[in-house]
C-alpha positions as CSV (number, residue, x, y, z in Angstrom):
1,M,-0.5,20.1,37.7
2,I,2.4,17.6,37.3
3,A,0.0,14.7,37.2
4,V,-2.1,16.5,34.5
5,L,1.0,17.1,32.4
6,N,2.1,13.5,32.8
7,K,-1.3,12.3,31.8
8,Q,-1.3,14.7,28.9
9,T,2.0,13.3,27.8
10,R,0.7,9.8,27.9
11,I,-2.3,10.8,25.9
12,N,0.0,12.4,23.3
13,V,2.2,9.3,23.1
14,L,-0.9,7.2,22.7
15,Y,-2.2,9.5,19.9
16,S,1.2,9.3,18.2
17,M,1.3,5.5,18.4
18,L,-2.2,5.2,17.1
19,T,-1.6,7.6,14.3
20,V,1.6,5.8,13.3
21,A,-0.1,2.4,13.5
22,T,-3.0,3.8,11.3
23,V,-0.6,5.3,8.8
24,L,1.4,2.1,8.6
25,G,-1.7,0.0,8.4
26,L,-3.1,2.1,5.5
27,I,0.2,2.1,3.7
28,G,0.3,-1.7,4.2
29,S,-3.2,-1.8,2.7
30,L,-2.0,0.3,-0.3
31,V,0.9,-2.0,-0.8
32,L,-1.2,-5.2,-0.5
33,S,-3.9,-3.7,-2.7
34,W,-1.2,-2.8,-5.3
35,F,0.3,-6.3,-5.3
36,W,-3.2,-7.8,-5.4
37,N,-4.1,-5.5,-8.3
38,M,-0.9,-6.4,-10.2
39,Q,-1.4,-10.1,-9.5
40,S,-4.9,-9.9,-10.9
41,L,-3.6,-8.1,-13.9
42,E,-0.8,-10.7,-14.5
43,N,-3.4,-13.5,-14.2
44,E,-5.6,-11.7,-16.7
45,F,-2.6,-11.2,-19.0
46,E,-1.7,-14.9,-18.8
47,S,-5.3,-15.8,-19.5
48,E,-5.3,-13.5,-22.6
49,A,-2.0,-15.1,-23.7
50,N,-3.5,-18.6,-23.3
51,V,-6.6,-17.6,-25.3
52,I,-4.5,-16.2,-28.2
53,S,-2.1,-19.2,-28.1
54,Q,-5.1,-21.6,-28.2
55,Y,-6.4,-19.6,-31.2
56,V,-3.1,-19.9,-33.1
57,R,-2.9,-23.6,-32.2
58,E,-6.3,-24.2,-33.7
59,K,-5.5,-22.2,-36.8
60,M,-2.3,-24.3,-37.3
61,A,-4.3,-27.5,-36.8
62,Q,-6.7,-26.2,-39.5
63,N,-3.7,-25.6,-41.8
64,E,-2.5,-29.1,-41.3
65,T,-5.9,-30.4,-42.0
66,L,-6.0,-28.5,-45.3
67,L,-2.6,-29.8,-46.5
68,V,-3.3,-33.3,-45.4
69,G,-6.7,-33.2,-47.2
70,L,-5.2,-32.0,-50.5
71,Y,-2.4,-34.5,-50.1
72,T,-4.9,-37.3,-49.7
73,Y,-6.9,-36.0,-52.7
74,F,-3.7,-36.2,-54.8
75,K,-2.8,-39.7,-53.5
76,D,-6.2,-41.1,-54.3
77,K,-6.3,-39.6,-57.8
78,P,-2.8,-39.9,-59.2
79,N,-3.9,-38.9,-62.7
80,L,-5.8,-35.8,-61.5
81,E,-5.8,-32.8,-63.6
82,I,-4.3,-29.7,-61.9
83,Q,-7.5,-27.8,-62.6
84,S,-9.6,-30.1,-60.5
85,A,-7.1,-29.9,-57.7
86,R,-7.1,-26.2,-57.9
87,H,-10.9,-26.2,-57.7
88,Y,-10.8,-28.4,-54.7
89,A,-8.2,-26.1,-53.0
90,S,-10.2,-23.0,-53.7
91,I,-13.3,-24.5,-52.1
92,M,-11.4,-25.5,-49.0
93,A,-9.6,-22.1,-48.7
94,S,-12.8,-20.2,-48.9
95,R,-13.9,-21.7,-45.6
96,F,-10.9,-20.3,-43.7
97,S,-10.4,-16.5,-43.5
98,H,-6.8,-16.7,-42.4
99,V,-5.7,-18.5,-45.6
100,H,-4.2,-16.0,-48.0
101,M,-3.5,-18.5,-50.8
102,F,-4.1,-22.3,-51.2
103,Q,-2.9,-23.8,-54.4
104,A,-2.2,-27.1,-56.0
105,A,0.9,-27.3,-58.2
106,Q,1.6,-30.1,-60.7
107,F,5.1,-30.9,-62.0
108,V,4.9,-30.8,-65.8
109,S,7.6,-32.2,-68.1
110,Q,8.9,-30.2,-71.0
111,E,7.1,-32.3,-73.6
112,D,3.8,-32.0,-71.8
113,W,4.0,-28.2,-71.5
114,G,2.1,-27.6,-74.7
115,Y,-0.7,-29.8,-73.6
116,Y,-1.2,-28.1,-70.3
117,S,-0.8,-24.7,-71.8
118,A,-3.5,-25.5,-74.3
119,L,-5.7,-27.0,-71.6
120,M,-5.6,-23.9,-69.4
121,D,-5.9,-21.6,-72.4
122,S,-9.1,-23.5,-73.4
123,Q,-10.4,-22.8,-69.9
124,G,-9.7,-19.1,-70.2
125,E,-6.7,-19.0,-67.9
126,E,-3.2,-17.8,-68.4
127,P,-0.9,-20.9,-68.2
128,T,1.9,-19.1,-66.5
129,L,3.4,-15.7,-65.8
130,L,7.0,-16.8,-65.6
131,Q,8.7,-19.7,-67.4
132,L,12.1,-21.2,-67.1
133,V,13.8,-21.3,-70.5
134,D,17.0,-23.2,-70.9
135,G,19.8,-20.6,-71.0
136,E,17.6,-17.7,-70.4
137,G,16.5,-18.0,-66.8
138,L,13.1,-16.5,-65.8
139,V,11.4,-14.9,-68.8
140,R,8.1,-13.0,-68.7
141,R,5.6,-14.4,-71.2
142,T,2.5,-12.4,-70.5
143,E,1.5,-9.3,-68.7
144,L,0.9,-9.4,-65.0
145,Q,-2.6,-8.3,-64.2
146,G,-2.5,-6.6,-60.8
147,E,-1.6,-9.1,-58.1
148,Q,-3.3,-12.0,-59.8
149,S,-2.1,-15.5,-59.0
150,I,-2.1,-18.2,-61.6
151,P,-1.9,-22.0,-61.4
152,V,1.4,-23.4,-60.2
153,I,3.4,-25.0,-63.0
154,M,6.8,-26.6,-62.5
155,V,8.9,-27.5,-65.5
156,E,11.4,-30.3,-65.5
157,P,14.3,-31.0,-65.4
158,T,15.1,-28.4,-62.8
159,F,12.7,-29.5,-60.1
160,L,12.8,-26.0,-58.8
161,A,9.9,-23.9,-58.0
162,S,11.1,-21.0,-60.2
163,Q,7.9,-21.0,-62.2
164,L,5.3,-21.2,-59.5
165,G,2.2,-19.2,-60.4
166,L,2.2,-17.1,-57.2
167,D,2.8,-13.4,-57.0
168,L,6.3,-12.3,-58.0
169,S,7.8,-12.2,-54.5
170,T,6.7,-15.7,-53.8
171,I,8.3,-17.4,-56.8
172,D,11.9,-16.9,-55.8
173,F,11.2,-17.6,-52.2
174,I,9.7,-21.0,-52.8
175,A,12.3,-21.8,-55.4
176,N,15.0,-21.2,-52.7
177,H,13.2,-23.2,-50.1
178,F,11.9,-26.1,-52.0
179,P,13.3,-29.2,-50.2
180,E,16.3,-30.8,-51.7
181,Q,15.6,-34.0,-50.0
182,L,12.1,-34.8,-51.4
183,S,9.7,-36.2,-48.9
184,E,6.0,-36.1,-48.2
185,Q,6.5,-34.3,-44.9
186,I,4.9,-30.9,-44.3
187,V,7.6,-28.2,-44.7
188,L,7.3,-25.0,-42.8
189,T,9.3,-22.4,-44.6
190,E,11.0,-19.3,-43.4
191,P,8.6,-16.3,-43.4
192,F,8.8,-13.5,-45.9
193,L,7.0,-10.4,-47.1
194,L,4.7,-10.3,-50.1
195,L,4.9,-7.4,-52.6
196,D,2.5,-5.5,-50.5
197,D,4.7,-6.0,-47.4
198,E,2.2,-8.5,-46.0
199,P,4.1,-11.0,-43.8
200,V,3.2,-14.5,-44.7
201,M,4.3,-18.0,-43.8
202,V,4.3,-20.8,-46.3
203,M,3.5,-24.5,-45.7
204,M,4.2,-27.0,-48.4
205,Q,3.7,-30.7,-48.9
206,T,4.9,-32.8,-51.8
207,V,3.1,-35.8,-53.3
208,L,5.5,-38.3,-54.8
209,Q,4.8,-40.8,-57.5
210,Q,7.5,-43.4,-58.1
211,Q,9.9,-41.2,-56.0
212,R,9.3,-38.3,-58.3
213,P,7.4,-35.1,-57.3
214,Q,4.0,-35.2,-59.0
215,F,2.0,-32.6,-57.1
216,L,2.7,-29.8,-54.6
217,S,0.3,-28.4,-52.0
218,I,1.1,-24.8,-51.2
219,L,-0.6,-23.0,-48.3
220,V,0.2,-19.3,-47.8
221,V,-1.0,-18.0,-44.5
222,K,-1.1,-14.3,-43.5
223,V,0.5,-14.1,-40.1
224,S,-1.8,-11.2,-39.0
225,D,-4.8,-13.5,-39.7
226,L,-3.3,-16.1,-37.4
227,L,-3.8,-13.8,-34.5
228,P,-7.3,-13.1,-33.1
229,T,-8.9,-9.7,-32.7
230,V,-8.7,-8.9,-29.0
231,N,-10.4,-6.4,-26.7
232,D,-9.3,-2.8,-27.5
233,D,-8.7,-2.2,-23.8
234,W,-6.0,-4.8,-23.6
235,N,-3.2,-2.6,-25.0
236,L,-1.5,-5.9,-26.1
237,S,1.0,-6.6,-28.8
238,V,2.0,-10.1,-30.0
239,N,5.1,-11.1,-31.9
240,L,5.1,-14.4,-33.8
241,N,8.4,-16.2,-34.5
242,A,8.9,-19.3,-36.6
243,V,11.2,-21.9,-35.0
244,V,12.7,-24.5,-37.4
245,G,15.0,-26.9,-35.5
246,E,17.5,-24.8,-33.7
247,Q,17.0,-21.8,-35.9
248,R,14.6,-19.0,-35.0
249,F,13.4,-16.9,-38.0
250,G,13.1,-13.4,-36.5
251,V,9.7,-11.7,-36.2
252,V,7.2,-13.2,-38.6
253,G,4.6,-10.7,-37.8
254,Q,3.5,-8.3,-35.1
255,S,-0.1,-7.5,-34.3
256,A,-1.1,-3.9,-33.9
257,A,-0.8,-2.6,-30.4
258,Y,-4.3,-2.9,-29.0
259,G,-5.6,0.0,-26.9
260,S,-4.6,3.6,-26.7
261,G,-1.0,4.4,-25.9
262,S,-1.9,7.8,-24.5
263,H,-3.1,6.1,-21.3
264,V,0.0,3.9,-20.8
265,L,1.6,4.1,-17.3
266,K,5.1,4.4,-18.6
267,W,6.7,4.3,-15.1
268,L,5.5,0.6,-14.8
269,P,7.4,-2.1,-16.7
270,P,5.3,-4.0,-19.3
271,L,4.0,-7.5,-18.7
272,Q,5.8,-10.0,-20.9
273,L,5.1,-13.6,-21.6
274,S,6.2,-16.3,-24.2
275,R,4.3,-19.3,-25.5
276,E,5.7,-21.9,-27.9
277,I,3.3,-23.9,-30.1
278,P,4.8,-27.1,-31.5
279,F,3.9,-28.0,-35.0
280,R,5.4,-31.3,-36.3
281,D,9.2,-30.7,-36.5
282,Y,8.7,-26.9,-36.1
283,A,7.3,-24.5,-33.6
284,L,5.7,-21.1,-33.5
285,E,6.8,-18.8,-30.8
286,L,4.4,-16.2,-29.5
287,N,5.9,-13.2,-27.5
288,F,3.3,-11.2,-25.7
289,D,4.0,-7.7,-24.5
290,R,1.4,-5.7,-22.7
291,Q,1.6,-2.2,-21.3
292,V,-0.2,-1.3,-18.1
293,I,-2.8,1.4,-18.7
294,W,-4.8,3.6,-16.4
295,S,-8.0,1.5,-16.6
296,D,-6.1,-1.6,-15.4
297,I,-5.6,-0.1,-12.0
298,K,-8.5,-0.1,-9.5
299,W,-7.9,3.5,-8.5
300,G,-11.0,3.8,-6.3
301,W,-9.5,1.8,-3.5
302,F,-6.3,3.9,-3.6
303,V,-8.3,7.1,-3.4
304,V,-10.2,5.9,-0.4
305,V,-7.0,4.8,1.4
306,A,-5.3,8.1,0.5
307,L,-8.2,10.1,1.9
308,A,-8.1,7.9,5.0
309,L,-4.4,8.7,5.4
310,I,-5.3,12.4,5.5
311,V,-8.6,12.3,7.5
312,L,-8.0,9.6,10.1
313,P,-4.9,11.2,11.8
314,T,-6.8,14.6,11.9
315,L,-9.8,12.9,13.5
316,Y,-7.6,11.2,16.0
317,R,-6.0,14.5,16.9
318,Q,-9.3,16.2,17.4
319,M,-10.6,13.2,19.4
320,F,-7.5,13.3,21.7
321,T,-7.7,17.1,22.0
322,I,-11.3,16.9,23.1
323,H,-10.4,14.0,25.4
324,S,-7.5,16.0,26.9
325,R,-9.7,18.9,27.6
326,F,-12.2,16.8,29.4
327,E,-9.3,15.2,31.3
328,A,-7.9,18.6,32.3
329,L,-11.4,19.7,33.3
330,E,-12.0,16.6,35.4
331,E,-8.5,17.0,37.0
332,A,-9.3,20.6,37.8
333,Q,-12.5,19.6,39.4
334,R,-10.8,16.9,41.4
335,Q,-8.2,19.4,42.5
336,Q,-10.9,21.8,43.5
337,L,-12.8,19.1,45.5
338,Y,-9.5,18.0,47.1
339,Q,-8.7,21.6,48.0
340,K,-12.1,22.1,49.6
341,A,-11.9,18.8,51.5
342,N,-8.4,19.2,52.7
343,Y,-7.6,23.0,53.0
344,D,-9.1,26.0,54.7
345,T,-10.6,28.3,52.1
346,L,-9.7,31.5,54.1
347,T,-6.1,30.9,55.0
348,G,-5.1,28.3,52.4
349,L,-3.7,26.2,55.2
350,P,-4.6,22.5,55.6
351,N,-7.7,21.8,57.6
352,R,-8.0,19.5,60.6
353,Y,-8.8,16.4,58.5
354,H,-5.8,16.8,56.3
355,F,-3.5,17.7,59.2
356,E,-4.4,14.6,61.2
357,E,-3.9,12.4,58.1
358,Y,-0.5,13.9,57.5
359,A,0.5,14.0,61.2
360,N,-0.4,10.3,61.7
361,R,1.8,9.2,58.8
362,L,4.7,11.5,60.0
363,L,4.5,10.2,63.6
364,S,4.4,6.6,62.5
365,T,7.5,7.1,60.5
366,A,9.2,9.0,63.3
367,E,8.4,6.3,65.8
368,R,10.1,3.7,63.5
369,T,13.2,5.9,63.0
370,K,13.2,7.3,66.6
371,A,13.1,10.8,65.3
372,S,12.0,13.8,67.5
373,V,8.9,15.6,66.5
374,A,7.0,18.5,68.2
375,L,3.4,19.5,68.0
376,L,2.3,23.1,68.7
377,F,-1.1,24.5,69.5
378,L,-1.4,28.2,68.6
379,D,-4.3,30.5,69.7
380,L,-4.7,34.2,68.8
381,N,-5.0,36.5,71.8
382,G,-7.2,39.6,71.1
383,F,-8.9,38.1,68.1
384,K,-12.4,38.1,69.6
385,A,-12.1,41.9,70.3
386,I,-11.1,42.5,66.7
387,N,-13.9,40.5,65.3
388,D,-16.5,42.2,67.6
389,Q,-15.2,45.7,67.3
390,L,-13.8,45.9,63.8
391,G,-16.1,43.4,62.1
392,H,-15.7,39.9,60.6
393,D,-14.0,41.2,57.4
394,T,-11.1,42.5,59.6
395,G,-11.2,39.3,61.5
396,D,-10.9,37.3,58.3
397,Y,-8.1,39.6,57.2
398,V,-6.2,38.8,60.4
399,L,-6.7,35.1,60.0
400,E,-5.6,35.2,56.3
401,Q,-2.4,37.2,57.3
402,V,-1.5,34.8,60.0
403,G,-1.9,31.9,57.6
404,N,0.3,33.6,55.0
405,Q,3.0,34.3,57.6
406,L,3.0,30.8,58.9
407,L,3.4,29.4,55.3
408,E,6.4,31.7,54.7
409,D,8.2,31.2,58.0
410,L,7.8,27.4,58.5
411,R,10.7,25.2,57.5
412,R,10.5,22.6,54.8
413,G,8.9,19.5,56.3
414,D,6.9,21.5,58.9
415,M,3.2,21.9,58.5
416,A,0.7,24.4,59.9
417,A,-3.1,23.9,59.9
418,R,-6.1,25.9,60.9
419,I,-8.4,23.6,63.0
420,G,-11.1,26.0,63.9
421,G,-11.8,29.7,64.7
422,D,-8.6,31.4,65.7
423,E,-6.8,28.1,66.6
424,F,-3.9,26.8,64.6
425,V,-1.8,23.6,65.0
426,V,1.8,23.2,63.8
427,I,3.9,20.0,63.6
428,I,7.7,20.5,63.6
429,D,9.8,17.8,62.0
430,P,12.6,17.2,62.9
431,V,13.4,18.8,66.3
432,A,17.1,18.5,67.2
433,S,16.7,19.6,70.8
434,I,14.3,21.3,73.2
435,E,16.3,24.5,72.9
436,Q,15.8,24.5,69.1
437,L,12.0,24.0,69.7
438,L,11.9,27.0,72.0
439,V,13.6,29.1,69.3
440,I,11.0,28.1,66.7
441,I,8.2,28.9,69.2
442,E,9.5,32.4,69.7
443,R,9.9,32.9,65.9
444,L,6.2,31.9,65.6
445,R,5.2,34.5,68.2
446,A,7.1,37.1,66.2
447,T,5.3,35.9,63.0
448,V,1.9,36.6,64.6
449,D,3.0,39.9,66.0
450,A,4.0,41.0,62.5
451,V,0.3,40.9,61.5
452,N,-0.4,44.0,63.7
453,G,-0.7,47.2,61.9
454,S,-2.8,50.2,61.0
455,R,-5.7,48.2,59.8
456,I,-6.4,46.8,63.3
457,E,-5.2,49.6,65.5
458,P,-5.7,50.4,68.3
459,L,-6.2,46.7,68.8
460,S,-3.6,44.0,68.4
461,V,-3.1,40.2,68.3
462,S,-0.6,37.9,69.8
463,A,-0.1,34.1,70.0
464,S,-0.5,31.8,72.9
465,I,1.5,28.6,72.1
466,G,1.5,25.3,73.8
467,F,3.6,22.3,72.7
468,A,4.1,18.6,73.1
469,Y,7.3,16.7,72.4
470,T,7.6,13.1,71.3
471,D,10.7,12.5,73.4
472,A,8.7,13.3,76.5
473,H,5.1,12.5,75.5
474,G,5.3,9.7,72.9
475,Y,4.0,9.3,69.3
476,E,0.3,9.2,69.7
477,L,-1.3,12.1,67.9
478,E,-4.3,12.4,70.2
479,E,-2.1,12.5,73.3
480,L,0.2,15.0,71.8
481,M,-2.7,17.3,70.7
482,R,-4.3,17.0,74.2
483,I,-1.0,17.9,75.9
484,A,-0.3,20.8,73.5
485,D,-3.9,22.1,73.8
486,N,-3.7,22.1,77.6
487,A,-0.3,23.8,77.5
488,M,-1.7,26.5,75.2
489,Y,-4.7,27.2,77.4
490,E,-2.4,27.4,80.4
491,E,-0.4,30.1,78.6
492,K,-3.5,31.8,77.5
493,R,-4.7,32.1,81.1
494,R,-1.4,33.6,82.1
495,H,-1.7,36.1,79.2
496,K,-5.2,37.2,80.4
497,S,-4.0,37.5,84.0
498,K,-1.3,39.9,82.8
499,H,-3.7,42.0,80.8
């Protein structure tokens, strides 16, 4: 039974270790899967940012091409009428959807103002909406029709853009940012909002004739149109900043947050990334901010692993429970076979085979240690009469009672065995003296006498006992058994002669 318990304990330990290893392995798989998932998402996010950055870079290159094209147009035709330049600009602007306004401005002297006003009037256009009048500042000359833009007219001697024919919010802005140091470099101005709160960015380039401004190319770009339309599932927002030298001009524009915010995993930090796009002496800074949403996570794998965390330990437990039951059954069968092979089924005492195996080991040890051991042969007197007259059941009862009495009365270390019929053998270890041995023999006689009782009356049993002693007869089992057997039969003859 102890062996079974020890084995069961080992099985339970093995089950626990396997379960812990499985749980740790699955948790590790979850962690690795999560990091792999987030790494894939970061790579996708970086790819998205690169796509948008490249898109903005291409748009800025187109803007530069437009300005340089108009600049070249002015340079090649210094006497160009403003109307022709405006016509050219309108054709070019129509090809690019992100261009909000592309205009050509001509600087007009005070004495030429009437000529240009009459020229544009003959073409059915308003010459200006706002005009700089000495001492009066900006004065409205005609009614503004909606958000209509008119040709850009600059009036000397101010060299300011206070009378640009853009919408009202643009005029003051360009006037304030017109370069004091005139050059033919492209100027990227600080962003601002139009009257309809549309964020725009203005790019200007001046054409000089004899170191005096002659024409001005003005490109007004909607910031929102600089950003591409992206997949609705991206849940991505993009901020665009203008960087001029060491100065950063706040947020130029912010794209709408793509995707649905209702599916955002708010417990996860957003993915953030910045890209800077150089443009001549300036730069555009793109700040990307993307929230992680449910569809970004590959939940299927996590569900499978979570189910495995629940199911596998249970399966292991069932498997080990079944295994333990089979082990217990096999152990019980082994014990049963061992019992049948080594013990007498009637008395429960060891049989001859088991006794001889035990006695040989004991005598071998005793011989090495010079210990004294005695071997007794015990035969039941009167047993045959009980068997013949009272039946085999009563005979079996007597044998069973003798076996029980021997098991109770023998000392620890002694062994009694039934070797056949009504014959028993007992090995006594250790024996201190021959006197002690004789006392033990008398106690065994009394043990057998105690079996007598009402069930076998008027018959009775007694014991004839012969012994062999290692101090006198050596340590060979066969020799000891022969001597004890002869001594027992000698006593049995004496018993018969008395009765």
